[in-house]
C-alpha positions as CSV (number, residue, x, y, z in Angstrom):
1,X,-4.1,-27.6,-35.8
2,X,-6.0,-25.0,-33.7
3,X,-5.1,-24.4,-30.0
4,X,-8.4,-23.9,-28.3
5,X,-7.5,-23.3,-24.6
6,X,-4.6,-23.3,-22.2
7,X,-5.4,-23.5,-18.5
8,X,-3.2,-22.9,-15.4
9,X,-3.7,-23.9,-11.7
10,X,-1.6,-23.2,-8.7
11,X,1.4,-21.9,-10.6
12,X,3.0,-18.9,-9.0
13,X,0.3,-16.0,-9.5
14,X,-1.7,-18.2,-11.8
15,X,-4.0,-19.8,-9.2
16,X,-6.9,-20.6,-11.6
17,X,-7.0,-18.9,-15.0
18,X,-7.2,-19.9,-18.6
19,X,-7.2,-18.2,-22.1
20,X,-8.1,-19.0,-25.7
21,X,-5.1,-18.2,-27.9
22,X,-5.0,-17.1,-31.5
23,X,-1.9,-17.3,-33.7
24,X,-0.4,-14.0,-32.3
25,X,-1.1,-13.5,-28.6
26,X,-0.1,-10.2,-26.9
27,X,-0.1,-9.8,-23.2
28,X,-0.3,-6.3,-21.5
29,X,-0.4,-5.5,-17.9
30,X,1.3,-3.7,-15.0
31,X,4.8,-4.7,-13.8
32,X,4.3,-7.9,-11.7
33,X,0.9,-8.7,-13.0
34,X,1.8,-12.1,-14.3
35,X,2.6,-11.8,-17.9
36,X,6.0,-13.5,-18.0
37,X,4.6,-16.1,-15.6
38,X,2.1,-17.0,-18.3
39,X,5.1,-17.6,-20.7
40,X,6.8,-19.7,-18.2
41,X,3.7,-21.7,-17.4
42,X,3.5,-22.6,-21.1
43,X,7.1,-23.6,-21.0
44,X,6.4,-25.9,-18.0
45,X,3.5,-27.4,-19.9
46,X,5.8,-27.9,-22.9
47,X,8.5,-29.8,-20.9
48,X,5.9,-31.9,-19.1
49,X,4.2,-32.8,-22.3
50,X,7.2,-33.8,-24.3
51,X,9.8,-35.3,-21.9
52,X,10.4,-34.6,-18.3
53,X,10.5,-31.6,-16.0
54,X,13.9,-30.7,-14.3
55,X,16.1,-27.6,-14.2
56,X,17.8,-28.5,-17.4
57,X,14.5,-28.8,-19.4
58,X,13.1,-25.7,-17.9
59,X,16.3,-23.7,-18.6
60,X,16.3,-24.8,-22.2
61,X,12.9,-23.3,-22.6
62,X,13.8,-20.1,-21.1
63,X,12.0,-20.6,-17.7
64,X,13.5,-18.8,-14.7
65,X,14.6,-21.4,-12.0
66,X,12.9,-20.6,-8.6
67,X,13.1,-22.2,-5.2
68,X,10.9,-25.2,-5.2
69,X,8.6,-23.7,-2.7
70,X,7.9,-20.6,-4.9
71,X,6.7,-22.5,-8.0
72,X,3.3,-23.0,-6.3
73,X,0.8,-20.5,-5.4
74,X,1.1,-19.3,-1.8
75,X,-1.5,-16.5,-1.4
76,X,-2.6,-15.6,2.1
77,X,-5.6,-17.6,3.4
78,X,-5.1,-20.1,0.6
79,X,-5.3,-23.7,1.4
80,X,-2.2,-25.3,0.0
81,X,-2.8,-27.7,-3.0
82,X,-0.4,-30.5,-3.6
83,X,0.0,-30.1,-7.4
84,X,0.4,-27.6,-10.2
85,X,-2.2,-28.2,-12.8
86,X,-1.8,-27.5,-16.5
87,X,-4.1,-28.3,-19.4
88,X,-4.1,-27.9,-23.2
89,X,-7.0,-28.3,-25.5
90,X,-6.7,-28.3,-29.2
91,X,-8.6,-29.4,-32.4
92,X,-7.7,-31.2,-35.4
93,X,-9.6,-29.1,-38.1
94,X,-9.4,-31.9,-40.8
95,X,-10.9,-34.6,-38.5
96,X,-13.2,-32.1,-36.6
97,X,-11.9,-33.7,-33.4
98,X,-11.1,-32.0,-30.1
99,X,-8.3,-33.2,-27.9
100,X,-7.2,-32.2,-24.4
101,X,-4.1,-33.1,-22.4
102,X,-4.1,-32.6,-18.5
103,X,-1.0,-32.9,-16.2
104,X,-0.7,-32.5,-12.5
105,X,2.9,-32.0,-11.2
106,X,4.5,-31.9,-7.8
107,X,7.6,-29.7,-7.3
108,X,11.0,-31.2,-6.5
109,X,11.9,-32.2,-3.0
110,X,14.9,-34.4,-2.5
111,X,15.9,-34.5,-6.3
112,X,16.0,-32.1,-9.1
113,X,13.1,-33.8,-10.9
114,X,9.5,-32.8,-10.8
115,X,7.0,-35.7,-10.3
116,X,4.0,-36.5,-12.3
117,X,1.1,-36.9,-10.2
118,X,-1.1,-37.8,-13.1
119,X,-1.5,-37.4,-16.8
120,X,-4.7,-37.7,-19.0
121,X,-5.6,-37.5,-22.7
122,X,-9.2,-36.9,-23.9
123,X,-10.7,-37.0,-27.3
124,X,-14.0,-35.3,-27.9
125,X,-14.5,-35.2,-24.1
126,X,-13.9,-38.9,-23.5
127,X,-10.8,-40.1,-21.6
128,X,-8.7,-42.2,-23.7
129,X,-5.6,-42.6,-21.7
130,X,-4.3,-41.8,-18.3
131,X,-1.8,-42.6,-15.6
132,X,-1.8,-41.7,-11.8
133,X,0.0,-42.1,-8.6
134,X,-3.1,-44.1,-7.4
135,X,-2.6,-46.7,-10.0
136,X,-0.8,-49.9,-8.9
137,X,0.9,-50.0,-12.3
138,X,2.4,-46.5,-12.0
139,X,5.7,-46.4,-13.9
140,X,8.5,-44.0,-13.3
141,X,6.8,-40.9,-12.1
142,X,9.8,-38.6,-13.1
143,X,9.0,-39.2,-16.8
144,X,6.2,-38.1,-19.0
145,X,4.6,-40.9,-20.7
146,X,2.4,-39.0,-23.2
147,X,5.0,-39.4,-26.0
148,X,6.4,-42.9,-25.1
149,X,3.4,-44.9,-24.0
150,X,2.6,-47.5,-26.8
151,X,-1.2,-47.0,-26.4
152,X,-2.7,-46.8,-29.7
153,X,-5.3,-44.2,-28.5
154,X,-2.5,-41.7,-28.2
155,X,-1.4,-41.6,-31.9
156,X,-3.8,-39.0,-33.1
157,X,-2.7,-36.6,-30.3
158,X,0.9,-36.9,-30.4
159,X,1.3,-34.4,-33.1
160,X,0.7,-31.5,-30.6
161,X,3.4,-32.8,-28.3
162,X,5.9,-32.7,-31.2
163,X,4.7,-29.2,-32.0
164,X,5.2,-28.2,-28.5
165,X,8.4,-29.7,-28.0
166,X,10.7,-26.8,-29.3
167,X,8.8,-24.0,-27.4
168,X,11.1,-21.5,-25.9
169,X,10.9,-18.0,-24.3
170,X,13.2,-15.7,-26.3
171,X,14.8,-12.8,-24.5
172,X,17.4,-11.4,-26.7
173,X,20.0,-9.2,-25.2
174,X,22.4,-6.7,-27.0
175,X,25.8,-8.4,-26.3
176,X,24.6,-11.8,-27.6
177,X,23.1,-10.3,-30.8
178,X,26.4,-8.5,-31.4
179,X,28.2,-11.9,-31.2
180,X,30.6,-10.8,-28.5
181,X,29.2,-13.3,-25.8
182,X,28.0,-17.0,-26.2
183,X,24.5,-17.8,-25.9
184,X,23.8,-20.2,-22.9
185,X,20.5,-21.4,-24.4
186,X,21.4,-22.2,-28.1
187,X,18.5,-23.6,-30.1
188,X,18.1,-24.2,-33.8
189,X,18.4,-22.0,-35.7
190,X,18.9,-19.1,-33.2
191,X,19.5,-19.1,-29.4
192,X,17.0,-17.8,-26.8
193,X,19.3,-14.8,-26.2
194,X,20.0,-14.1,-29.9
195,X,23.0,-16.4,-30.4
196,X,24.1,-17.4,-34.0
197,X,21.8,-14.6,-35.4
198,X,24.3,-14.1,-38.4
199,X,24.2,-17.8,-39.3
200,X,20.3,-17.9,-39.1
201,X,20.1,-14.8,-41.3
202,X,22.4,-16.4,-43.8
203,X,20.0,-19.2,-44.3
204,X,17.1,-16.8,-45.2
205,X,18.8,-14.0,-47.3
206,X,18.8,-15.1,-50.9
207,X,19.1,-13.7,-54.3
208,X,16.0,-14.6,-56.4
209,X,15.3,-13.4,-60.0
210,X,17.9,-10.6,-59.5
211,X,16.3,-9.4,-56.3
212,X,17.6,-9.9,-52.8
213,X,15.0,-11.7,-50.6
214,X,14.7,-11.6,-46.8
215,X,12.7,-14.7,-46.2
216,X,9.5,-14.2,-47.9
217,X,9.8,-10.5,-48.4
218,X,12.1,-8.2,-50.3
219,X,15.3,-6.9,-48.6
220,X,14.2,-3.4,-49.6
221,X,11.2,-3.8,-47.3
222,X,13.6,-4.6,-44.5
223,X,15.9,-1.7,-45.2
224,X,12.9,0.7,-45.0
225,X,12.5,-0.2,-41.4
226,X,16.3,0.4,-40.7
227,X,16.2,3.8,-42.5
228,X,20.0,4.4,-42.3
229,X,20.9,1.1,-43.8
230,X,21.3,0.5,-47.6
231,X,22.4,-3.1,-47.5
232,X,22.8,-6.1,-45.1
233,X,25.1,-9.1,-45.8
234,X,26.7,-12.0,-43.8
235,X,30.4,-12.4,-44.0
236,X,33.4,-13.6,-42.0
237,X,35.2,-11.2,-39.6
238,X,37.8,-9.1,-41.2
239,X,40.4,-6.6,-39.6
240,X,38.9,-3.9,-41.6
241,X,35.6,-4.1,-40.2
242,X,36.1,-5.3,-36.5
243,X,38.7,-4.7,-33.9
244,X,40.9,-7.7,-33.4
245,X,40.5,-7.2,-29.5
246,X,36.8,-7.9,-29.8
247,X,35.6,-11.5,-29.5
248,X,33.3,-12.5,-32.4
249,X,31.6,-15.5,-34.0
250,X,32.6,-17.2,-37.3
251,X,29.9,-15.4,-39.3
252,X,29.0,-11.6,-38.7
253,X,26.4,-9.4,-39.9
254,X,27.6,-6.4,-42.1
255,X,25.7,-3.1,-42.8
256,X,26.1,-0.5,-45.5
257,X,25.2,2.9,-44.3
258,X,23.4,4.9,-47.1
259,X,25.1,8.1,-45.9
260,X,28.7,6.7,-46.0
261,X,30.9,5.5,-48.6
262,X,30.4,2.0,-50.1
263,X,33.6,0.8,-48.5
264,X,32.6,1.8,-45.1
265,X,30.8,-1.3,-44.0
266,X,30.5,-2.1,-40.2
267,X,29.3,-5.0,-38.3
268,X,26.6,-5.8,-35.8
269,X,29.1,-4.9,-33.1
270,X,28.9,-1.3,-34.2
271,X,25.4,-1.2,-35.4
272,X,22.4,0.2,-33.5
273,X,20.8,-2.5,-31.1
274,X,17.3,-1.6,-32.5
275,X,18.5,-2.9,-36.0
276,X,19.6,-6.2,-34.5
277,X,16.3,-6.7,-32.6
278,X,14.4,-6.1,-35.6
279,X,16.5,-8.7,-37.6
280,X,16.1,-11.2,-34.8
281,X,12.2,-10.8,-34.7
282,X,12.0,-11.3,-38.4
283,X,14.2,-14.4,-38.4
284,X,12.1,-16.0,-35.7
285,X,8.9,-15.4,-37.8
286,X,10.4,-16.5,-41.2
287,X,13.2,-19.1,-40.6
288,X,11.8,-22.5,-41.6
289,X,13.6,-24.2,-38.7
290,X,12.5,-21.7,-36.0
291,X,10.1,-23.1,-33.5
292,X,6.5,-23.4,-34.6
293,X,5.4,-22.1,-31.2
294,X,7.6,-19.8,-29.1
295,X,7.4,-16.7,-26.9
296,X,9.2,-13.3,-26.7
297,X,9.3,-11.5,-23.4
298,X,9.5,-7.8,-23.8
299,X,8.9,-7.8,-27.5
300,X,9.4,-4.0,-27.8
301,X,12.9,-4.0,-26.2
302,X,15.3,-1.4,-27.7
303,X,12.8,-0.4,-30.4
304,X,11.7,3.1,-31.2
305,X,7.9,3.3,-30.8
306,X,7.0,3.9,-34.4
307,X,9.5,1.0,-35.5
308,X,7.7,-1.1,-32.9
309,X,4.5,-0.4,-34.5
310,X,5.8,-1.3,-38.0
311,X,7.8,-4.4,-37.0
312,X,4.6,-5.5,-35.1
313,X,2.5,-5.5,-38.4
314,X,5.2,-7.3,-40.4
315,X,5.8,-9.9,-37.6
316,X,2.2,-10.7,-37.2
317,X,1.8,-11.1,-41.1
318,X,4.7,-13.6,-41.3
319,X,3.8,-15.5,-38.2
320,X,0.2,-16.2,-39.6
321,X,1.6,-16.8,-43.1
322,X,3.9,-19.5,-41.7
323,X,1.3,-21.1,-39.4
324,X,3.1,-20.3,-36.1
325,X,1.8,-19.6,-32.7
326,X,3.6,-16.8,-30.7
327,X,3.1,-15.3,-27.2
328,X,4.4,-11.9,-26.6
329,X,4.6,-9.3,-23.7
330,X,5.0,-5.7,-24.1
331,X,4.9,-2.4,-22.2
332,X,5.1,-0.4,-25.5
333,X,1.6,1.2,-26.4
334,X,2.7,1.5,-30.1
335,X,2.9,-2.3,-30.3
336,X,-0.8,-2.3,-29.9
337,X,-1.2,0.0,-32.8
338,X,0.6,-2.6,-35.0
339,X,-2.1,-5.2,-34.2
340,X,-5.1,-5.8,-36.4
341,X,-7.6,-7.0,-33.9
342,X,-10.2,-7.5,-36.6
343,X,-8.3,-10.7,-37.4
344,X,-9.3,-13.5,-35.1
345,X,-5.8,-15.0,-35.3
346,X,-4.5,-11.8,-33.6
347,X,-5.5,-11.5,-30.0
348,X,-4.8,-9.0,-27.2
349,X,-5.0,-9.9,-23.6
350,X,-4.9,-7.9,-20.4
351,X,-3.3,-9.4,-17.5
352,X,-4.6,-8.1,-14.0
353,X,-4.5,-9.2,-10.5
354,X,-7.8,-9.5,-8.7
355,X,-8.6,-8.6,-5.2
356,X,-7.0,-11.8,-3.8
357,X,-3.9,-11.1,-6.0
358,X,-4.7,-14.0,-8.5
359,X,-3.6,-13.1,-12.1
360,X,-6.5,-13.1,-14.4
361,X,-6.3,-13.2,-18.3
362,X,-8.9,-11.3,-20.1
363,X,-9.2,-11.0,-23.9
364,X,-9.6,-7.4,-25.2
365,X,-12.0,-7.1,-28.0
366,X,-12.5,-3.6,-29.1
367,X,-16.2,-2.8,-29.4
368,X,-18.0,-0.7,-32.1
369,X,-18.4,2.0,-29.5
370,X,-14.6,2.3,-29.0
371,X,-13.9,2.1,-32.7
372,X,-16.3,5.1,-33.4
373,X,-14.3,7.2,-30.9
374,X,-11.4,7.2,-33.3
375,X,-8.7,6.6,-30.8
376,X,-5.7,4.3,-31.5
377,X,-5.4,1.3,-29.2
378,X,-2.2,2.8,-27.7
379,X,-4.3,5.8,-26.3
380,X,-7.2,3.6,-25.1
381,X,-4.8,1.4,-23.2
382,X,-2.8,4.2,-21.6
383,X,-6.2,6.0,-20.5
384,X,-7.1,2.7,-18.8
385,X,-10.0,1.8,-21.3
386,X,-8.7,-1.7,-22.0
387,X,-7.4,-2.8,-18.6
388,X,-3.8,-4.0,-18.1
389,X,-2.5,-0.8,-16.3
390,X,-1.5,0.0,-12.9
391,X,-3.9,2.0,-10.6
392,X,-1.5,5.0,-10.1
393,X,-2.3,8.3,-8.7
């Protein structure tokens, strides 16, 4: 399955824009340019396509809840449109068919539920199914019918809805990763804020042929990125490793420090937050039960610049290997240096506001001329050569 295009209309700063994603999609731009809004718009599309749209379904996907009037674009001089318009186009590479799902939503008024103004499903440009408020047979317009309608024309297209159903915007925070506060948005196998990280890691850390494996790579390769660590294990809390006054989960991450005695193990509560974020990213990319499509807002959070570059390289490799789709935002230039843009599956986008304030998404493809300059992507971005930077004096 290959996602060809995602389009947004009248959602916050995304008045009329679209982009063609790869497997790994990285968005850069000034603060307030609309990067996080793109992730939320995909979350709104996921909710609409797979069930219904309300506060609960949006929160489960990591979408910030706004006042109803703030979901729609409200630029000066702009004639108000009644609906938020979202579209997803994809292709089935085995059948060589192209599909598209369109949905038009109205924001809540007297209830918590968004209304479906219309839905449509197209195959190879031909409309195969649809529903609209204009139809006399309009069913419950608070429920999406793409997954539940018995129309046989929909069978070929429903695989994408199931693929999209577990989409979430992950924003790990240190306290949740340490296991001292619960995750309000727990998913399988790991919560949107990093909850149950230890349990998820226990699933993928295995001994194979005498070697310790971390998912599909060797544990030694992970330890090279956490240069002070000589070992990572999952265990139950013990008085010798965690203070009894600290709230904790049933399973904890234990680290061995290569500079300390073998008996001096310590938990994720005492470890550097960068190590926990790194394990979180790798777990999302490798765990077989992790979503096939997801987003991470502020991918570089808590990471040293050089570590950010290395984890980006490994993360991209694992996402592509496991046939996942991921959408990332970053402000760290070294993340860009970890991207191999020669691979079409890895795509970089600049998000900028035009003269009217509308967010625009433009793919950055490095030309031969730029490559010949011999400058890394990080320097080109900082110098304003790629877009996605504020115009500061």
